[in-house]
C-alpha positions as CSV (number, residue, x, y, z in Angstrom):
1,M,153.1,-199.2,15.4
2,K,150.4,-201.1,17.3
3,V,149.3,-200.4,20.8
4,S,150.8,-203.7,21.9
5,E,154.2,-202.6,20.7
6,A,154.3,-199.4,22.7
7,H,154.3,-198.3,26.3
8,I,151.7,-195.5,26.2
9,L,152.2,-192.8,28.9
10,I,149.2,-190.7,29.7
11,V,150.5,-187.4,31.1
12,P,147.6,-185.3,32.6
13,G,147.8,-181.6,33.4
14,Y,146.9,-179.5,36.4
15,T,144.4,-181.2,38.8
16,N,144.7,-184.5,36.8
17,S,142.2,-185.8,34.3
18,G,138.9,-186.9,36.0
19,P,136.8,-190.0,35.2
20,G,135.0,-188.4,32.3
21,H,138.1,-186.9,30.6
22,W,139.2,-188.3,27.3
23,Q,142.7,-189.2,28.8
24,T,141.0,-191.4,31.4
25,R,138.8,-193.0,28.9
26,W,141.7,-193.7,26.6
27,E,143.8,-195.1,29.5
28,R,141.0,-197.7,30.1
29,K,140.8,-198.6,26.4
30,L,144.5,-198.8,25.5
31,S,145.9,-202.0,26.9
32,T,149.5,-200.7,27.3
33,A,148.5,-197.3,28.7
34,R,149.7,-196.1,32.1
35,R,149.1,-192.7,33.7
36,V,152.0,-190.7,35.1
37,E,150.8,-190.2,38.6
38,Q,151.8,-187.1,40.5
39,A,151.9,-186.6,44.3
40,A,150.4,-183.1,44.2
41,W,147.9,-182.7,41.3
42,S,146.7,-179.3,42.6
43,K,150.1,-177.9,43.5
44,P,152.4,-178.9,40.7
45,V,156.1,-178.5,41.2
46,R,158.0,-178.7,38.0
47,E,161.0,-180.6,39.3
48,D,158.7,-183.2,41.0
49,W,156.4,-183.6,37.9
50,V,159.4,-183.9,35.6
51,A,161.1,-186.5,37.8
52,R,158.0,-188.7,37.9
53,M,157.7,-188.5,34.1
54,V,161.4,-189.5,33.7
55,E,160.9,-192.4,36.1
56,E,158.0,-193.7,34.0
57,V,159.8,-193.3,30.7
58,N,163.0,-194.9,32.0
59,A,161.1,-197.9,33.4
60,A,159.4,-198.7,30.1
61,A,160.2,-202.0,28.5
62,K,158.9,-200.9,25.1
63,P,159.2,-197.7,23.0
64,V,157.2,-194.9,24.7
65,V,154.3,-193.0,23.1
66,I,153.4,-189.9,25.1
67,I,149.8,-188.6,25.3
68,A,150.0,-185.3,27.1
69,H,147.3,-182.8,27.9
70,S,147.7,-179.2,29.1
71,L,150.4,-178.9,31.8
72,G,151.3,-182.5,30.9
73,V,152.7,-181.1,27.7
74,A,155.1,-178.9,29.6
75,T,156.0,-181.8,31.9
76,A,156.8,-184.1,29.0
77,I,158.9,-181.5,27.1
78,H,161.0,-180.6,30.2
79,A,161.5,-184.4,31.0
80,L,162.9,-185.3,27.5
81,P,166.6,-184.4,28.2
82,H,166.6,-186.8,31.2
83,C,164.9,-189.8,29.4
84,R,167.1,-192.8,28.6
85,R,164.5,-195.0,26.9
86,K,163.3,-194.6,23.3
87,I,160.4,-192.3,22.8
88,A,158.6,-193.2,19.6
89,G,156.3,-190.2,19.4
90,A,154.2,-187.7,21.3
91,F,150.6,-186.7,21.0
92,L,150.4,-183.2,22.5
93,V,147.0,-181.6,23.3
94,A,146.1,-178.0,24.4
95,P,149.5,-176.8,25.5
96,P,149.1,-173.9,27.9
97,D,151.2,-170.7,27.5
98,V,153.2,-171.2,30.7
99,A,155.2,-168.0,30.0
100,N,152.1,-165.8,29.9
101,P,152.0,-163.8,33.2
102,K,148.1,-163.8,32.9
103,I,147.9,-167.6,33.3
104,R,146.0,-168.8,36.4
105,P,146.9,-170.2,38.8
106,K,150.1,-168.2,38.7
107,H,152.4,-171.0,39.8
108,L,151.9,-172.7,36.4
109,M,154.4,-170.2,35.1
110,T,157.1,-172.2,36.9
111,F,156.8,-174.7,34.0
112,G,157.9,-172.1,31.5
113,P,159.3,-171.2,29.2
114,Y,159.2,-174.2,26.9
115,P,162.5,-175.4,25.4
116,R,162.5,-174.7,21.6
117,D,164.7,-177.4,20.4
118,P,163.2,-179.7,17.7
119,L,161.8,-183.0,19.1
120,P,163.9,-186.0,18.2
121,F,160.8,-188.1,17.3
122,P,157.5,-187.6,15.5
123,S,154.9,-185.4,17.2
124,I,151.5,-184.0,16.7
125,M,149.9,-181.1,18.5
126,I,146.2,-180.4,18.7
127,A,145.3,-176.9,19.6
128,S,142.1,-174.9,19.9
129,R,141.3,-171.4,18.6
130,N,139.6,-170.4,21.9
131,D,141.7,-172.2,24.6
132,P,141.6,-170.0,27.7
133,F,145.1,-171.3,28.7
134,G,147.0,-170.7,25.5
135,S,146.4,-169.0,22.1
136,Y,146.4,-170.9,18.9
137,E,149.2,-168.7,17.7
138,H,151.3,-169.7,20.7
139,A,150.6,-173.4,20.0
140,G,151.6,-172.8,16.4
141,D,154.8,-171.2,17.4
142,I,155.9,-174.0,19.7
143,A,154.7,-176.7,17.2
144,N,156.9,-175.1,14.6
145,A,159.9,-174.9,16.9
146,W,159.4,-178.6,17.9
147,G,158.7,-179.8,14.3
148,S,155.3,-181.0,15.4
149,L,152.4,-181.3,13.0
150,L,149.8,-178.8,14.2
151,V,146.1,-179.8,14.0
152,D,143.5,-177.1,14.3
153,A,140.7,-178.3,16.6
154,G,138.6,-175.2,15.8
155,E,136.8,-173.6,18.7
156,A,137.2,-176.5,21.2
157,G,138.1,-174.7,24.4
158,H,140.7,-176.5,26.5
159,I,139.8,-179.8,24.9
160,N,138.8,-181.2,28.3
161,T,135.6,-182.4,30.0
162,E,134.5,-178.8,30.7
163,S,134.6,-178.0,26.9
164,G,132.6,-181.1,26.1
165,H,135.5,-183.5,25.2
166,G,134.8,-186.5,27.3
167,P,134.9,-189.3,24.7
168,W,136.5,-187.1,22.0
169,P,136.1,-189.5,19.1
170,E,137.8,-187.1,16.7
171,G,140.9,-187.2,18.9
172,T,140.8,-191.0,19.0
173,M,140.8,-191.1,15.2
174,V,143.7,-188.7,14.9
175,F,145.7,-190.6,17.6
176,A,145.1,-194.0,15.9
177,Q,146.3,-192.6,12.6
178,F,149.4,-191.1,14.3
179,L,150.2,-194.3,16.1
180,S,149.9,-196.3,12.9
181,R,152.7,-194.2,11.3
182,L,155.2,-194.6,14.2
183,Q,158.1,-197.0,14.1
184,A,158.7,-199.4,17.0
Protein backbone atom coordinates (compact mmCIF):
# COMPACT_ATOMS: atom_id res chain seq x y z
CA MET A 1 0.00 0.00 0.00
CA LYS A 2 1.16 3.53 -0.75
CA VAL A 3 0.48 6.58 1.40
CA SER A 4 -1.83 7.93 -1.33
CA GLU A 5 -3.99 4.78 -1.10
CA ALA A 6 -4.65 5.15 2.63
CA HIS A 7 -6.32 7.50 5.06
CA ILE A 8 -3.66 7.68 7.77
CA LEU A 9 -5.02 8.50 11.21
CA ILE A 10 -2.57 9.88 13.76
CA VAL A 11 -3.92 9.03 17.23
CA PRO A 12 -1.95 10.84 19.96
CA GLY A 13 -2.08 10.04 23.64
CA TYR A 14 -2.53 11.99 26.83
CA THR A 15 -1.78 15.75 26.39
CA ASN A 16 -1.44 15.34 22.58
CA SER A 17 1.80 15.15 20.60
CA GLY A 18 3.61 18.49 20.52
CA PRO A 19 5.38 20.14 17.59
CA GLY A 20 8.62 18.17 18.06
CA HIS A 21 6.96 14.77 18.57
CA TRP A 22 7.46 12.14 15.86
CA GLN A 23 3.68 11.88 15.30
CA THR A 24 3.45 15.59 14.48
CA ARG A 25 6.46 15.37 12.18
CA TRP A 26 4.96 12.35 10.39
CA GLU A 27 1.61 14.10 10.05
CA ARG A 28 3.32 16.96 8.22
CA LYS A 29 5.20 14.57 5.90
CA LEU A 30 2.47 12.05 5.07
CA SER A 31 0.12 13.64 2.53
CA THR A 32 -2.98 11.69 3.59
CA ALA A 33 -2.40 11.88 7.35
CA ARG A 34 -4.91 13.46 9.68
CA ARG A 35 -4.80 13.79 13.46
CA VAL A 36 -7.71 12.61 15.59
CA GLU A 37 -8.32 15.81 17.55
CA GLN A 38 -9.71 15.59 21.07
CA ALA A 39 -11.65 18.27 22.96
CA ALA A 40 -9.81 17.66 26.23
CA TRP A 41 -6.22 16.49 25.76
CA SER A 42 -5.29 16.83 29.44
CA LYS A 43 -8.52 15.33 30.82
CA PRO A 44 -9.21 12.32 28.62
CA VAL A 45 -12.64 10.73 28.83
CA ARG A 46 -12.66 7.29 27.26
CA GLU A 47 -16.13 7.57 25.72
CA ASP A 48 -15.36 10.97 24.17
CA TRP A 49 -11.97 9.95 22.82
CA VAL A 50 -13.34 6.71 21.37
CA ALA A 51 -16.29 8.55 19.76
CA ARG A 52 -13.90 11.00 18.03
CA MET A 53 -11.81 8.12 16.75
CA VAL A 54 -14.91 6.34 15.41
CA GLU A 55 -16.03 9.55 13.66
CA GLU A 56 -12.69 9.87 11.90
CA VAL A 57 -12.55 6.23 10.82
CA ASN A 58 -16.14 6.21 9.57
CA ALA A 59 -15.61 9.45 7.60
CA ALA A 60 -12.60 8.03 5.72
CA ALA A 61 -12.96 7.57 1.97
CA LYS A 62 -9.96 5.22 1.75
CA PRO A 63 -8.80 2.27 3.87
CA VAL A 64 -7.55 3.51 7.24
CA VAL A 65 -4.06 3.00 8.63
CA ILE A 66 -3.79 3.87 12.31
CA ILE A 67 -0.64 5.37 13.85
CA ALA A 68 -1.31 5.40 17.61
CA HIS A 69 0.97 6.39 20.47
CA SER A 70 0.48 5.78 24.18
CA LEU A 71 -3.14 6.43 25.27
CA GLY A 72 -3.93 6.67 21.55
CA VAL A 73 -3.37 2.89 21.42
CA ALA A 74 -6.08 2.32 24.03
CA THR A 75 -8.36 4.78 22.24
CA ALA A 76 -7.93 3.01 18.90
CA ILE A 77 -8.43 -0.47 20.32
CA HIS A 78 -11.62 0.51 22.16
CA ALA A 79 -12.95 2.22 19.00
CA LEU A 80 -12.60 -0.82 16.73
CA PRO A 81 -15.96 -2.49 17.44
CA HIS A 82 -17.75 0.73 16.40
CA CYS A 83 -15.86 1.36 13.15
CA ARG A 84 -17.71 0.69 9.88
CA ARG A 85 -14.91 1.53 7.43
CA LYS A 86 -12.09 -0.80 6.50
CA ILE A 87 -8.99 -0.59 8.65
CA ALA A 88 -6.02 -1.82 6.67
CA GLY A 89 -3.53 -1.89 9.56
CA ALA A 90 -2.34 -0.37 12.81
CA PHE A 91 1.09 0.88 13.91
CA LEU A 92 0.92 0.89 17.73
CA VAL A 93 3.65 2.55 19.78
CA ALA A 94 4.34 2.53 23.54
CA PRO A 95 1.03 1.15 24.85
CA PRO A 96 0.53 2.20 28.47
CA ASP A 97 -0.56 -0.36 31.04
CA VAL A 98 -3.95 1.23 31.67
CA ALA A 99 -4.95 -1.51 34.11
CA ASN A 100 -1.97 -0.82 36.41
CA PRO A 101 -3.15 1.00 39.56
CA LYS A 102 0.27 2.73 39.77
CA ILE A 103 -0.26 4.59 36.46
CA ARG A 104 -0.33 8.39 36.75
CA PRO A 105 -2.44 10.33 36.24
CA LYS A 106 -4.89 7.90 37.81
CA HIS A 107 -7.78 8.69 35.44
CA LEU A 108 -5.88 6.96 32.61
CA MET A 109 -7.08 3.71 34.18
CA THR A 110 -10.56 4.48 32.81
CA PHE A 111 -9.13 3.37 29.42
CA GLY A 112 -8.47 -0.14 30.75
CA PRO A 113 -8.49 -2.96 30.55
CA TYR A 114 -7.60 -3.63 26.94
CA PRO A 115 -9.83 -5.98 24.96
CA ARG A 116 -7.87 -9.15 24.18
CA ASP A 117 -9.54 -10.23 20.94
CA PRO A 118 -7.23 -10.68 17.95
CA LEU A 119 -7.20 -7.66 15.65
CA PRO A 120 -8.88 -8.27 12.27
CA PHE A 121 -6.04 -6.59 10.34
CA PRO A 122 -2.23 -6.56 10.36
CA SER A 123 -0.64 -4.68 13.23
CA ILE A 124 2.77 -3.94 14.61
CA MET A 125 3.59 -2.85 18.15
CA ILE A 126 6.76 -1.03 19.10
CA ALA A 127 7.60 -1.18 22.79
CA SER A 128 10.46 -0.07 24.99
CA ARG A 129 12.17 -2.00 27.74
CA ASN A 130 12.13 1.00 30.11
CA ASP A 131 8.82 2.73 29.34
CA PRO A 132 7.61 4.36 32.58
CA PHE A 133 3.96 3.87 31.53
CA GLY A 134 4.03 0.18 30.66
CA SER A 135 6.42 -2.73 30.88
CA TYR A 136 7.81 -4.56 27.88
CA GLU A 137 6.23 -7.74 29.27
CA HIS A 138 2.81 -6.08 29.30
CA ALA A 139 3.28 -4.90 25.72
CA GLY A 140 4.32 -8.41 24.71
CA ASP A 141 1.26 -9.89 26.37
CA ILE A 142 -1.21 -7.64 24.57
CA ALA A 143 0.69 -7.88 21.27
CA ASN A 144 0.39 -11.65 21.53
CA ALA A 145 -3.36 -11.44 22.29
CA TRP A 146 -3.94 -9.07 19.35
CA GLY A 147 -1.72 -10.97 16.91
CA SER A 148 0.56 -7.95 16.54
CA LEU A 149 4.20 -8.22 15.53
CA LEU A 150 6.17 -6.98 18.55
CA VAL A 151 9.26 -4.86 17.85
CA ASP A 152 11.73 -4.36 20.70
CA ALA A 153 12.82 -0.70 20.75
CA GLY A 154 15.41 -1.39 23.45
CA GLU A 155 15.71 1.16 26.23
CA ALA A 156 13.79 3.93 24.49
CA GLY A 157 11.67 5.33 27.30
CA HIS A 158 8.14 6.26 26.25
CA ILE A 159 9.23 6.77 22.62
CA ASN A 160 8.31 10.45 22.73
CA THR A 161 10.04 13.83 22.61
CA GLU A 162 11.14 13.59 26.26
CA SER A 163 12.97 10.33 25.52
CA GLY A 164 14.71 11.83 22.49
CA HIS A 165 12.33 10.60 19.81
CA GLY A 166 11.53 13.74 17.86
CA PRO A 167 12.31 12.74 14.27
CA TRP A 168 12.58 9.00 15.12
CA PRO A 169 14.09 7.80 11.80
CA GLU A 170 14.08 4.15 12.93
CA GLY A 171 10.32 4.35 13.40
CA THR A 172 9.91 5.93 9.97
CA MET A 173 11.73 2.99 8.38
CA VAL A 174 9.67 0.40 10.26
CA PHE A 175 6.43 2.19 9.35
CA ALA A 176 7.38 2.45 5.68
CA GLN A 177 8.10 -1.27 5.54
CA PHE A 178 4.85 -2.06 7.39
CA LEU A 179 2.79 0.15 5.06
CA SER A 180 4.34 -1.43 1.95
CA ARG A 181 3.03 -4.84 3.05
CA LEU A 182 -0.58 -3.75 3.61
CA GLN A 183 -3.35 -4.39 1.10
CA ALA A 184 -5.62 -1.53 0.01
